[in-house]
C-alpha positions as CSV (number, residue, x, y, z in Angstrom):
1,M,-18.8,23.2,22.0
2,L,-17.0,20.9,19.6
3,R,-19.4,18.6,17.8
4,L,-17.7,15.5,16.3
5,V,-19.5,14.1,13.2
6,S,-18.7,10.5,13.8
7,S,-20.5,7.2,14.1
8,A,-18.2,5.8,16.7
9,K,-17.7,6.8,20.3
10,P,-14.4,8.6,20.7
11,T,-11.8,6.4,22.3
12,A,-8.6,7.0,24.0
13,T,-6.6,5.4,21.2
14,S,-5.9,8.8,19.6
15,R,-3.3,9.3,22.3
16,L,0.1,7.7,21.7
17,A,0.7,4.4,23.4
18,V,-2.6,4.3,25.2
19,V,-4.5,1.0,24.7
20,V,-8.2,0.9,25.0
21,P,-9.2,-2.4,26.5
22,S,-11.4,-4.3,24.0
23,C,-14.0,-5.1,26.6
24,S,-14.9,-1.4,27.1
25,S,-14.1,-0.1,23.6
26,R,-17.3,-1.7,22.2
27,K,-19.6,0.5,24.2
28,G,-21.2,3.3,22.2
29,R,-20.4,1.9,18.8
30,R,-23.0,2.1,16.1
31,T,-22.8,-0.1,13.0
32,F,-22.8,1.8,9.8
33,A,-25.5,1.2,7.3
34,S,-22.9,0.2,4.7
35,T,-21.7,-2.6,6.9
36,S,-24.9,-4.2,7.9
37,K,-25.2,-7.9,7.3
38,K,-26.6,-9.0,3.9
39,Q,-30.3,-9.2,3.8
40,A,-33.0,-10.0,1.3
41,D,-33.2,-8.0,-1.9
42,I,-36.0,-5.5,-2.5
43,T,-37.5,-4.1,-5.7
44,L,-38.5,-0.5,-6.4
45,T,-39.0,1.8,-9.3
46,V,-36.7,4.6,-10.3
47,D,-37.9,6.9,-13.1
48,G,-40.1,4.1,-14.4
49,K,-37.4,1.5,-14.3
50,E,-37.5,-1.4,-11.9
51,V,-34.4,-2.0,-9.9
52,T,-33.4,-4.6,-7.3
53,V,-31.1,-3.7,-4.4
54,P,-30.2,-5.3,-1.1
55,Q,-32.5,-4.3,1.8
56,G,-31.0,-1.5,3.8
57,S,-29.5,0.3,0.7
58,A,-30.0,4.0,0.5
59,L,-32.1,5.6,-2.2
60,I,-29.1,7.1,-3.8
61,Q,-27.6,3.6,-4.3
62,A,-30.8,2.4,-5.8
63,C,-30.9,5.4,-8.2
64,E,-27.3,4.7,-9.2
65,A,-28.2,1.1,-9.8
66,A,-30.9,2.3,-12.1
67,G,-28.4,4.5,-14.0
68,A,-29.7,7.8,-12.7
69,N,-27.0,10.5,-12.0
70,I,-27.6,11.9,-8.5
71,P,-25.5,15.0,-7.6
72,R,-24.0,15.0,-4.1
73,F,-21.4,16.8,-2.0
74,C,-21.5,15.2,1.4
75,Y,-22.3,11.6,0.5
76,H,-19.4,9.2,0.0
77,D,-19.5,5.4,-0.5
78,R,-16.9,4.8,2.1
79,L,-18.0,7.2,4.8
80,A,-21.0,7.3,7.2
81,I,-24.1,9.2,6.0
82,A,-24.4,12.8,7.1
83,G,-27.2,14.3,5.0
84,N,-25.7,17.8,5.1
85,C,-25.7,19.2,1.7
86,R,-29.3,18.3,0.5
87,M,-28.0,18.2,-3.1
88,C,-29.2,14.6,-3.6
89,L,-32.9,15.5,-3.3
90,V,-35.3,13.2,-5.2
91,E,-39.0,13.0,-5.4
92,V,-40.7,9.9,-3.8
93,E,-44.4,9.1,-4.5
94,R,-46.7,10.0,-1.6
95,S,-43.9,12.1,0.0
96,P,-45.0,15.7,0.7
97,K,-41.7,17.1,-0.2
98,P,-38.3,16.1,-1.8
99,V,-36.2,13.7,0.3
100,A,-32.4,13.4,0.7
101,S,-31.7,10.2,-1.2
102,C,-28.5,9.5,0.7
103,A,-30.2,9.4,4.1
104,M,-33.5,7.7,3.1
105,P,-33.5,3.9,2.9
106,A,-34.9,2.2,-0.2
107,M,-38.3,0.8,0.5
108,P,-40.0,-2.1,-1.3
109,G,-42.4,-0.9,-4.1
110,A,-41.3,2.7,-3.8
111,K,-41.6,4.9,-6.8
112,V,-38.7,7.4,-7.1
113,F,-38.3,10.3,-9.6
114,T,-35.0,12.0,-10.1
115,N,-35.7,14.3,-13.0
116,T,-38.9,16.2,-12.3
117,P,-39.5,20.0,-12.2
118,L,-39.8,19.8,-8.4
119,V,-36.4,18.1,-8.1
120,H,-34.8,20.6,-10.5
121,E,-36.2,23.5,-8.5
122,A,-35.1,22.0,-5.2
123,R,-31.5,21.4,-6.4
124,E,-31.3,24.8,-7.9
125,G,-32.4,26.3,-4.5
126,V,-29.7,24.3,-2.7
127,M,-27.1,25.4,-5.1
128,E,-28.1,29.0,-4.7
129,F,-27.6,28.8,-0.9
130,L,-24.3,27.1,-1.3
131,L,-23.0,29.7,-3.7
132,S,-24.3,32.6,-1.6
133,N,-21.2,32.5,0.6
134,H,-18.8,30.9,-1.8
135,P,-16.0,33.3,-2.9
136,L,-15.3,33.8,-6.6
137,D,-11.8,32.2,-6.4
138,C,-12.1,29.8,-9.4
139,P,-9.3,31.5,-11.4
140,I,-6.8,31.1,-8.5
141,C,-8.1,28.0,-6.9
142,D,-6.1,24.8,-7.2
143,Q,-9.4,22.8,-7.4
144,G,-10.4,24.6,-10.5
145,G,-11.0,22.2,-13.4
146,E,-11.8,19.3,-11.1
147,C,-14.2,20.9,-8.7
148,D,-17.6,19.3,-7.9
149,L,-19.1,22.6,-7.1
150,Q,-18.1,24.0,-10.5
151,D,-19.5,21.0,-12.3
152,Q,-22.7,20.9,-10.4
153,S,-23.3,24.6,-10.5
154,M,-23.0,24.5,-14.3
155,R,-25.5,21.5,-14.4
156,Y,-28.0,22.3,-11.7
157,G,-27.4,26.0,-10.8
158,A,-29.3,29.1,-12.0
159,D,-27.9,31.6,-14.5
160,R,-28.4,34.5,-12.1
161,T,-28.1,35.3,-8.4
162,R,-30.2,37.2,-5.9
163,F,-27.2,37.9,-3.6
164,H,-25.5,41.2,-4.5
165,E,-24.1,42.3,-1.2
166,I,-20.4,41.4,-1.2
167,A,-20.0,42.5,2.4
168,G,-22.6,40.0,3.4
169,K,-20.5,37.0,2.5
170,R,-19.2,34.9,5.3
171,A,-15.5,35.1,6.1
172,V,-13.7,32.3,8.0
173,E,-10.1,32.3,9.2
174,D,-7.9,29.6,7.6
175,K,-6.7,26.7,9.8
176,D,-3.2,25.3,10.0
177,L,-3.5,21.6,9.5
178,G,0.3,21.1,8.9
179,P,2.8,21.1,6.0
180,L,0.7,18.9,3.7
181,V,-2.8,20.3,3.6
182,K,-3.6,23.9,2.6
183,T,-6.8,25.4,3.9
184,S,-9.0,28.1,2.4
185,M,-12.0,27.9,4.7
186,N,-14.0,30.6,3.0
187,R,-14.7,28.0,0.3
188,C,-15.9,25.3,2.7
189,I,-19.5,24.2,2.2
190,Q,-19.6,22.1,5.5
191,C,-20.0,18.7,3.8
192,T,-18.0,17.2,6.7
193,R,-16.3,14.6,4.5
194,C,-13.0,15.5,6.1
195,V,-14.4,15.2,9.6
196,R,-15.9,11.8,8.9
197,F,-12.7,10.6,7.3
198,A,-10.6,11.7,10.2
199,N,-12.9,10.0,12.7
200,E,-13.8,6.9,10.9
201,V,-10.9,5.9,8.6
202,A,-7.8,7.7,9.8
203,G,-8.7,7.2,13.5
204,V,-7.6,10.7,14.6
205,E,-10.6,12.2,16.2
206,E,-9.3,15.8,16.0
207,L,-11.4,17.5,13.3
208,G,-15.0,18.6,14.2
209,T,-17.5,21.3,13.7
210,T,-18.3,24.3,15.9
211,G,-21.3,26.5,15.7
212,R,-24.6,26.0,14.0
213,G,-26.2,27.2,10.7
214,N,-24.4,30.1,9.1
215,D,-21.8,30.1,12.0
216,M,-20.7,26.5,11.5
217,Q,-17.0,26.1,11.1
218,I,-14.8,23.0,10.6
219,G,-11.5,22.8,12.5
220,M,-10.0,21.7,15.8
221,Y,-11.1,22.8,19.2
222,V,-7.5,23.2,20.2
223,E,-5.4,24.5,17.3
224,K,-2.8,22.0,16.2
225,T,-1.7,20.2,13.1
226,M,-3.4,17.1,11.9
227,N,-1.5,14.1,13.2
228,S,-2.3,11.4,10.7
229,E,-0.4,9.3,8.2
230,L,-3.5,9.5,5.9
231,S,-4.2,13.2,6.1
232,G,-3.7,13.8,2.4
233,N,-6.8,11.9,1.6
234,I,-9.0,14.7,2.8
235,V,-7.7,16.7,-0.1
236,D,-9.2,14.2,-2.5
237,L,-12.4,14.0,-0.5
238,C,-13.0,17.7,-0.4
239,P,-15.5,18.6,-3.1
240,V,-14.4,22.2,-3.3
241,G,-11.2,24.1,-2.9
242,A,-11.3,24.4,0.9
243,L,-8.6,21.7,1.3
244,T,-5.8,21.4,-1.2
245,S,-2.3,20.0,-1.4
246,K,0.2,22.5,0.0
247,P,3.3,21.1,-1.9
248,Y,1.3,21.2,-5.1
249,A,-0.2,24.7,-4.6
250,F,-0.1,26.9,-7.7
251,H,2.2,24.5,-9.6
252,A,-0.1,23.3,-12.4
253,R,-3.6,23.1,-13.7
254,P,-5.3,19.7,-14.1
255,W,-5.7,20.1,-17.8
256,E,-2.0,20.5,-18.2
257,L,-1.2,17.2,-16.7
258,K,-0.5,13.8,-18.2
259,H,-2.0,10.9,-16.2
260,T,-0.1,7.6,-15.8
261,D,-1.4,4.6,-13.9
262,S,1.3,3.1,-11.7
263,V,2.1,1.4,-8.4
264,D,3.4,2.8,-5.1
265,V,6.7,1.5,-3.7
266,M,6.8,3.3,-0.3
267,D,5.6,0.1,1.4
268,A,4.7,-3.4,0.5
269,V,1.0,-2.9,0.1
270,G,1.4,-1.9,-3.6
271,S,-1.2,0.9,-3.5
272,N,-2.5,1.8,-6.9
273,I,-1.6,5.4,-7.8
274,R,-2.0,7.8,-10.6
275,V,1.1,9.8,-11.4
276,D,0.4,13.3,-12.8
277,S,3.2,14.8,-14.7
278,R,4.0,17.9,-16.9
279,G,6.9,17.6,-19.2
280,V,9.7,15.8,-17.4
281,Q,8.5,16.5,-13.9
282,V,6.1,14.6,-11.6
283,M,3.7,17.2,-10.3
284,R,1.6,15.1,-7.9
285,V,0.6,11.6,-7.0
286,Q,-3.1,10.6,-6.4
287,P,-4.8,7.4,-5.5
288,R,-6.3,5.0,-8.1
289,P,-9.3,3.1,-6.8
290,N,-8.7,-0.7,-6.3
291,D,-11.0,-2.4,-3.8
292,D,-8.6,-5.4,-3.6
293,V,-5.6,-3.3,-2.5
294,N,-6.0,0.2,-1.3
295,E,-9.7,1.0,-1.8
296,E,-9.2,4.7,-2.7
297,W,-6.8,5.8,0.0
298,I,-3.0,6.2,0.0
299,S,-0.6,7.2,2.8
300,D,1.0,10.6,3.0
301,K,4.3,9.1,2.2
302,T,2.9,7.6,-1.0
303,R,1.3,10.9,-1.9
304,Y,4.2,13.3,-1.2
305,A,7.4,11.3,-1.5
306,Y,7.7,12.3,-5.2
307,D,9.0,15.6,-4.1
308,G,12.3,13.9,-3.2
309,L,12.8,12.7,-6.8
310,K,13.6,16.3,-7.8
311,F,16.6,16.8,-5.5
312,Q,20.0,15.2,-5.0
313,R,19.6,12.8,-7.8
314,L,22.3,10.8,-9.4
315,T,22.3,11.9,-13.0
316,N,25.7,10.8,-14.2
317,P,28.0,7.8,-13.5
318,L,30.6,8.6,-10.9
319,V,34.1,7.0,-10.5
320,K,36.1,7.4,-7.3
321,Q,39.5,8.9,-7.8
322,G,41.4,9.2,-4.6
323,D,39.0,10.4,-1.9
324,R,36.4,12.0,-4.2
325,F,34.0,11.1,-7.0
326,V,34.4,12.5,-10.6
327,N,31.8,12.4,-13.4
328,A,32.4,9.8,-16.0
329,S,30.8,8.6,-19.2
330,W,29.0,5.3,-19.3
331,E,31.8,3.8,-21.3
332,D,34.4,4.9,-18.7
333,A,32.2,3.7,-15.8
334,L,31.6,0.3,-17.3
335,S,35.3,0.0,-18.1
336,A,36.2,0.9,-14.5
337,I,33.8,-1.8,-13.2
338,A,35.4,-4.4,-15.6
339,S,38.9,-3.4,-14.4
340,G,37.9,-3.4,-10.8
341,F,36.3,-6.8,-11.1
342,S,39.4,-8.2,-12.7
343,R,41.7,-6.6,-10.1
344,S,39.7,-7.9,-7.2
345,G,40.3,-11.4,-8.2
346,A,36.8,-12.4,-7.0
347,T,35.6,-15.8,-7.9
348,G,32.6,-17.9,-6.8
349,D,30.9,-16.7,-3.6
350,E,33.5,-13.9,-3.3
351,I,31.1,-12.0,-5.7
352,K,28.2,-10.6,-3.6
353,A,25.0,-8.8,-4.6
354,I,22.8,-6.9,-2.1
355,A,19.4,-5.6,-3.1
356,G,17.5,-2.8,-1.3
357,H,13.9,-1.9,-0.6
358,L,13.3,-0.2,-4.0
359,A,14.7,-2.9,-6.3
360,D,12.1,-3.9,-9.0
361,T,11.5,-7.5,-10.0
362,E,13.2,-7.2,-13.4
363,S,16.4,-5.9,-11.9
364,L,16.4,-8.6,-9.1
365,V,16.1,-11.3,-11.8
366,A,18.9,-9.8,-13.9
367,L,21.2,-9.3,-11.0
368,K,20.7,-12.8,-9.6
369,D,21.2,-14.3,-13.0
370,L,24.4,-12.4,-13.5
371,V,25.8,-13.4,-10.0
372,N,24.8,-17.0,-10.6
373,K,26.4,-17.0,-14.0
374,L,29.6,-15.9,-12.4
375,G,29.5,-18.9,-10.1
376,S,28.2,-17.2,-7.0
377,D,25.2,-17.8,-4.7
378,N,26.1,-14.9,-2.4
379,V,23.1,-12.7,-2.6
380,A,21.4,-10.9,0.2
381,L,18.8,-8.3,1.2
382,D,19.9,-5.0,2.9
383,H,18.3,-5.6,6.3
384,T,20.0,-7.0,9.3
385,G,21.7,-10.3,8.4
386,G,20.1,-10.3,4.9
387,H,17.8,-13.0,6.1
388,A,15.7,-15.4,4.0
389,A,12.1,-16.0,5.0
390,P,11.9,-18.6,7.8
391,I,10.8,-22.0,6.7
392,H,8.3,-24.1,8.6
393,A,5.8,-26.8,7.7
394,V,3.5,-24.8,5.5
395,D,3.6,-24.0,1.9
396,V,7.0,-22.2,1.4
397,R,5.6,-19.1,-0.4
398,S,3.2,-18.6,2.5
399,N,6.2,-18.1,4.8
400,Y,6.5,-14.6,3.5
401,L,3.2,-13.5,2.0
402,F,0.0,-11.9,3.4
403,N,-2.0,-15.1,2.8
404,S,-5.4,-13.8,4.0
405,T,-5.2,-11.1,1.3
406,I,-5.6,-7.5,2.1
407,P,-9.4,-7.4,1.8
408,G,-9.5,-10.6,3.8
409,V,-8.6,-8.8,7.1
410,E,-12.1,-7.4,7.1
411,E,-13.5,-11.0,7.3
412,A,-11.5,-11.8,10.5
413,D,-13.2,-11.7,13.8
414,A,-10.0,-12.0,15.9
415,I,-6.6,-10.7,14.9
416,L,-3.3,-11.2,16.7
417,L,-0.5,-8.7,15.7
418,V,3.0,-9.9,16.4
419,G,6.0,-7.6,16.0
420,S,4.3,-5.2,13.7
421,N,3.0,-1.7,13.7
422,P,0.7,-1.7,10.7
423,R,-0.2,2.0,11.1
424,H,3.3,2.9,10.0
425,E,4.3,-0.2,8.0
426,A,1.1,-0.4,5.9
427,A,-1.2,2.5,6.6
428,V,-4.0,1.6,4.2
429,L,-4.1,-2.0,5.6
430,N,-4.3,-0.5,9.1
431,S,-7.4,1.5,8.0
432,R,-9.1,-1.8,7.0
433,I,-8.4,-3.3,10.4
434,R,-9.8,-0.1,12.0
435,K,-12.9,-0.3,9.8
436,S,-13.5,-3.9,10.8
437,W,-12.9,-3.0,14.5
438,L,-15.4,-0.2,14.3
439,H,-18.1,-2.0,12.4
440,T,-18.0,-5.6,13.3
441,G,-16.7,-5.9,16.8
442,L,-13.3,-7.3,15.8
443,E,-11.1,-8.4,18.7
444,V,-7.4,-7.4,18.4
445,G,-4.5,-8.7,20.4
446,F,-1.0,-7.2,20.3
447,I,2.5,-8.5,21.0
448,G,5.3,-6.0,20.7
449,E,6.2,-2.5,21.7
450,R,3.1,-0.5,22.6
451,V,2.0,1.7,19.8
452,D,-1.1,3.7,18.8
453,T,-2.8,1.7,16.2
454,T,-6.0,3.9,16.0
455,Y,-8.1,1.0,17.4
456,G,-8.2,-0.7,20.8
457,Y,-6.4,-3.9,21.4
458,D,-5.6,-6.4,24.2
459,Y,-1.9,-5.9,25.0
460,L,-0.3,-9.2,25.7
461,G,3.4,-8.2,26.2
462,A,6.6,-7.5,24.2
463,D,8.7,-10.6,24.6
464,A,8.8,-14.3,23.8
465,K,7.0,-15.1,27.0
466,A,3.9,-13.3,25.7
467,V,3.9,-15.6,22.6
468,A,4.4,-18.7,24.7
469,D,1.5,-17.7,27.0
470,F,-0.7,-17.1,23.9
471,V,0.3,-20.4,22.3
472,A,-0.5,-22.2,25.7
473,G,-3.9,-20.6,25.7
474,K,-3.3,-18.4,28.7
475,G,-5.2,-15.1,29.0
476,E,-8.5,-13.6,28.0
477,F,-7.5,-12.9,24.4
478,A,-6.3,-16.4,23.8
479,A,-9.8,-17.6,24.7
480,K,-11.3,-15.1,22.4
481,F,-9.0,-16.2,19.6
482,K,-9.9,-19.8,20.2
483,A,-13.6,-19.0,20.0
484,A,-13.2,-17.0,16.8
485,K,-14.6,-18.5,13.5
486,K,-12.0,-16.7,11.4
487,P,-8.9,-16.0,13.5
488,L,-5.9,-14.3,11.9
489,I,-2.3,-14.0,12.9
490,I,-0.3,-11.1,11.4
491,V,3.4,-11.3,11.8
492,G,5.6,-8.3,11.0
493,S,8.6,-9.1,8.7
494,A,10.9,-7.3,11.2
495,L,10.4,-10.2,13.6
496,I,13.1,-12.2,11.8
497,E,15.7,-9.5,12.4
498,H,15.5,-9.9,16.2
499,A,17.7,-12.3,18.1
500,D,14.8,-14.5,19.2
501,G,12.8,-13.9,16.1
502,A,13.3,-17.4,14.7
503,A,12.2,-19.0,17.9
504,V,9.1,-16.8,18.1
505,Y,8.3,-17.5,14.5
506,N,8.6,-21.3,15.0
507,A,6.4,-21.2,18.1
508,L,3.7,-19.5,16.1
509,A,4.2,-21.9,13.2
510,K,3.7,-24.9,15.5
511,F,0.5,-23.2,16.8
512,V,-0.7,-22.7,13.3
513,E,-0.1,-26.4,12.5
514,A,-1.9,-27.5,15.6
515,N,-4.9,-25.4,14.8
516,K,-4.9,-25.8,11.0
517,D,-8.6,-26.8,11.1
518,R,-9.4,-23.2,11.8
519,L,-6.4,-21.3,10.6
520,L,-5.5,-23.2,7.4
521,T,-8.6,-24.2,5.4
522,P,-9.5,-23.9,1.7
523,E,-11.8,-21.0,2.7
524,W,-9.6,-19.2,5.2
525,K,-5.9,-18.5,5.5
526,G,-5.3,-17.3,9.0
527,F,-1.6,-16.9,8.9
528,S,-0.1,-13.8,7.2
529,I,3.3,-12.1,7.0
530,L,3.3,-8.3,6.6
531,Q,6.3,-7.2,4.6
532,R,7.6,-3.6,4.9
533,A,9.6,-3.2,1.7
534,A,8.3,-3.2,-1.9
535,S,11.0,-5.5,-3.1
536,R,10.8,-8.2,-0.5
537,S,8.1,-10.5,-1.8
538,A,9.6,-10.6,-5.3
539,A,13.1,-11.1,-3.9
540,Y,11.9,-14.2,-2.1
541,D,10.0,-15.4,-5.2
542,V,13.1,-15.3,-7.4
543,G,15.3,-16.8,-4.6
544,F,17.3,-13.6,-3.9
545,V,18.1,-14.8,-0.4
546,P,21.4,-15.8,1.2
547,S,22.6,-19.3,1.5
548,K,24.3,-20.2,4.7
549,K,27.5,-21.4,3.0
550,A,27.8,-18.4,0.6
551,S,27.0,-15.8,3.3
552,T,30.1,-16.8,5.3
553,T,32.5,-16.1,2.4
554,K,34.4,-12.8,2.6
555,P,33.4,-10.8,-0.6
556,K,35.9,-9.2,-2.8
557,F,33.4,-7.7,-5.3
558,V,30.1,-6.2,-3.9
559,Y,27.2,-5.0,-6.0
560,L,24.7,-2.7,-4.2
561,L,21.4,-2.5,-6.0
562,N,19.4,0.4,-4.3
563,A,20.9,-0.9,-1.0
564,D,21.0,2.0,1.4
565,E,20.5,0.2,4.7
566,V,23.4,-2.1,4.3
567,D,25.8,-2.3,7.3
568,P,29.1,-0.7,6.3
569,K,30.9,-3.1,8.6
570,S,29.7,-6.0,6.5
571,I,31.7,-4.8,3.5
572,P,35.5,-5.4,3.6
573,Q,37.6,-2.3,3.1
574,D,39.5,-3.9,0.3
575,A,36.4,-5.0,-1.7
576,F,35.5,-3.3,-4.9
577,V,32.0,-1.9,-4.5
578,V,29.5,-0.8,-7.2
579,Y,26.5,1.1,-6.2
580,Q,23.4,1.5,-8.4
581,G,20.6,3.8,-7.4
582,H,18.8,7.1,-8.0
583,H,20.0,9.0,-4.9
584,G,23.5,9.3,-3.4
585,D,22.6,7.7,-0.1
586,L,24.6,5.6,2.3
587,G,25.4,2.9,-0.2
588,A,26.9,5.4,-2.6
589,Q,29.4,6.6,0.0
590,L,30.8,3.0,0.2
591,A,31.2,2.6,-3.6
592,D,34.1,2.8,-6.0
593,V,31.7,3.3,-8.9
594,V,28.3,4.8,-8.7
595,L,25.7,4.2,-11.5
596,P,22.6,6.3,-11.8
597,G,19.4,4.3,-12.0
598,A,15.8,5.2,-12.7
599,A,13.2,5.9,-9.9
600,Y,9.9,4.1,-9.8
601,T,8.1,6.9,-11.7
602,E,10.7,6.6,-14.5
603,K,10.5,3.0,-15.5
604,S,7.9,0.4,-16.4
605,T,8.6,-2.5,-14.1
606,T,7.0,-5.3,-12.0
607,W,6.3,-5.0,-8.3
608,V,5.0,-7.8,-6.1
609,N,3.1,-6.7,-3.0
610,T,2.9,-8.3,0.4
611,E,0.0,-10.6,-0.7
612,G,1.9,-11.9,-3.7
613,R,0.0,-9.7,-6.2
614,S,2.2,-8.8,-9.3
615,Q,1.4,-5.3,-10.5
616,L,2.9,-3.2,-13.3
617,G,4.3,0.2,-12.6
618,R,4.5,2.5,-15.6
619,A,6.9,5.2,-16.5
620,A,5.4,8.7,-16.2
621,V,8.5,10.7,-17.0
622,P,11.9,9.9,-18.5
623,P,15.0,9.3,-16.2
624,P,17.0,12.5,-15.6
625,G,20.4,13.0,-17.2
626,A,22.2,9.8,-18.1
627,S,20.2,7.7,-15.7
628,R,19.0,4.3,-17.1
629,E,16.6,1.6,-16.1
630,D,18.2,-0.8,-13.5
631,W,18.0,-4.0,-15.5
632,K,19.5,-2.4,-18.6
633,I,22.5,-1.3,-16.5
634,I,23.0,-4.8,-15.2
635,R,22.7,-6.2,-18.7
636,A,25.4,-3.8,-20.0
637,I,27.7,-4.8,-17.1
638,S,27.3,-8.4,-17.9
639,E,28.5,-7.7,-21.4
640,T,31.5,-5.7,-20.2
641,I,32.7,-8.4,-17.8
642,G,32.3,-11.2,-20.4
643,S,29.2,-12.9,-19.1
644,P,26.3,-11.5,-21.2
645,L,22.8,-12.2,-20.0
646,P,20.5,-13.9,-22.6
647,Y,18.0,-11.1,-22.9
648,D,18.2,-7.8,-24.7
649,D,14.7,-6.4,-24.1
650,V,12.1,-6.3,-21.4
651,L,9.8,-8.9,-23.1
652,S,12.7,-11.4,-23.1
653,L,13.4,-10.6,-19.5
654,R,9.8,-11.2,-18.6
655,D,10.0,-14.6,-20.4
656,R,12.8,-15.4,-18.1
657,M,10.7,-14.3,-15.1
658,W,8.0,-16.7,-16.3
659,E,10.5,-19.5,-16.3
660,I,11.5,-18.7,-12.7
661,A,8.0,-18.0,-11.3
662,P,4.9,-17.7,-13.5
663,T,3.2,-15.7,-10.8
664,L,5.6,-12.8,-11.4
665,V,4.0,-12.0,-14.8
666,R,0.4,-12.9,-13.9
667,Y,-0.6,-9.3,-13.2
668,D,-3.3,-8.1,-10.8
669,V,-4.1,-11.6,-9.5
670,T,-3.3,-13.5,-6.3
671,E,-3.2,-17.2,-6.1
672,S,-4.6,-19.5,-3.4
673,Y,-1.9,-21.4,-1.6
674,F,-2.1,-24.7,0.0
675,L,-1.4,-24.2,3.6
676,G,-0.8,-27.2,5.8
677,S,2.3,-28.9,4.5
678,C,5.4,-28.1,2.5
679,S,5.0,-27.7,-1.3
680,C,8.6,-28.1,-2.4
681,W,7.9,-30.5,-5.3
682,S,11.6,-31.3,-6.0
683,E,12.4,-34.5,-7.9
684,D,15.8,-34.7,-6.4
685,P,16.0,-38.2,-4.8
686,H,17.9,-36.7,-1.8
687,C,15.4,-33.9,-1.1
688,R,14.0,-34.1,2.4
689,Y,10.7,-32.7,1.1
690,R,10.1,-35.2,-1.6
691,K,7.0,-36.5,0.3
692,C,5.3,-33.3,-0.9
693,Q,5.1,-34.6,-4.4
694,S,2.0,-36.5,-3.3
695,L,0.2,-33.2,-3.4
696,G,0.3,-33.3,-7.2
697,G,2.2,-30.2,-7.8
698,S,4.2,-29.5,-10.9
699,F,8.0,-29.5,-10.7
700,Q,10.2,-27.1,-12.7
701,E,14.0,-27.1,-12.8
702,T,15.5,-23.7,-13.3
703,N,18.9,-22.1,-13.9
704,R,20.3,-25.4,-15.2
705,Q,21.5,-23.9,-18.4
706,L,23.1,-21.0,-16.6
707,L,24.7,-23.0,-13.8
708,P,26.0,-26.3,-15.3
709,D,28.6,-26.7,-12.5
710,R,26.2,-26.4,-9.6
711,S,26.7,-29.1,-7.0
712,H,23.1,-29.1,-5.9
713,L,19.8,-28.9,-7.5
714,E,18.0,-25.6,-7.4
715,S,14.3,-26.1,-7.8
716,I,11.2,-24.0,-7.7
717,C,7.6,-24.9,-7.1
718,H,4.9,-23.9,-9.5
719,H,4.0,-21.0,-7.2
720,G,7.4,-19.5,-7.7
721,A,9.0,-20.1,-4.3
722,M,12.7,-20.7,-4.6
723,H,14.1,-23.5,-2.4
724,E,17.7,-22.8,-1.9
725,G,19.8,-25.3,0.0
726,L,16.8,-27.6,1.0
727,C,18.2,-30.6,-0.9
728,E,20.9,-32.9,0.5
729,G,23.7,-34.2,-1.6
């Protein structure tokens, strides 16, 4: 019979589009020890050293606080306690035998010993049993060199064995978990980390254990692939070589790799990653712990998307001749752009720039400066309509940021999701919501198309009426939301792309204003926008948004910066089009000149995540062929067409970013925003928002030196939110 190692009662949410009513989903839940409410501290002694830890802590946590190194295989800080491996045995005074420190709570006045002969002998015995069935695969195992079993057998194991019968070793058939995770189940030591991760964090209660003792196996009762967007994390969790990365299999050894800290761009969370490379190739991507962003998890898209950087890359400039592209030198390509720009006769808003999902902050600033210097305000983003963030009566930057912060979702006791599927749009954020739902009794309401979020929710509907009913206080969930101490509304950025998106957004905004005593306080920001694209927050920060007047002008010269979701019908047939990117996608098919840019693993650039946190991505490998960093290409074009930008190196460009929005270069921090009234601190006497000056904010005028002929004032608040077209006159 399948035995699930889980602390939560299995729910029906593992099936697509089935919603577990929140009133019944609480039954059978057990709060994890790691999530218990804060209690008084206790003091105990570890190896003669007094240490103070919160009551309810495990002995292993107390030992770590005292600086003792406790070996472990099954214990993990972010998973429920299993106590399977017994490797963490310690000696406790008055205890008749060693105890598993991961499963034993710390007691006041206890005396713990981690380095006695009894402890050494116990750990050596445990290691002997673990190795009795473990195959000698180290020379061919992908885990070799970073294997916990290798390290601990060297430190705690014996120098000889009493098991000599090769035929007596256990043999287990490998499981097929899909195209991403490779299994070698003979190496499994039944720590159940993968099972607990799947059940607790990923929310796909498919992995379990069958059998007992020597016959125990890990797998699925019904053979199928693992259906999770977080499945690759079990590779990192596995302490041995039982679960390894299938795309990475037999490609490299850990000691051959160069490690580079960087930032993920597959969604707007900005997960911290480590890019491992050998020579000029990225070999794998792994998570980098950051409790404020992704903890230590990353999505499968983050982990495995690097494989696409090796194929179908643009490595040389291309110029269209007739109906096909031909290779060209950079000089010829830049000359073709200058010639095409001149022939197009584009002036003012007839010059248009469109930025895509993977545009870094430096290139956004450079491209906007270039377009503005040419006299145009016609910039847009490559989703439907190229919309700017909606404006309502809260701080302008809060209109497009995840104001509660990513860790803040765990503090909420009621969450309303509107027009968002966080499981696919921000998988690691979704895991935090699930964690809170499992541990704290979080209530979740959902407005939009039914989806499997991995946690239960109250389904309110999929249209504007559902929002209207919620705002009016109708329904059971509305009552729960009203009673919550820390309610949170999460709005998907895709909402503004819908026909009635603006109306829905404004209705929610009025609700937020009416309930700002609970939703908008100095201690709690209960209104958040979940962006989907890595470039969106930075684009809004620098003002890379369309103005109503400019967007109605028919363009004659179009610049596509990594824009591959642009509507081909929005580009006139007679317009001269330049595409800049690292793959020849849809945007390249529309272009007259194609310029090869660098991918995110090949450039050191700034990325702003959905909560407004600026992070620095670093280059792990050089760009292939003749590819160049995006901002450098834009700088070269500005020289060619006779409007050179005033920066020649990245430091000067970041000085320019500081002028536009200081938050762009304040790395790894988020700022607290005033939510409750507009913070457009413009000094223009005609500005409708001048009343906001009473808040005491600092005013900064920008782009004045670049745009002497502008008919209106372009201003920016000290948070960096650009206010385009808000001023009259």
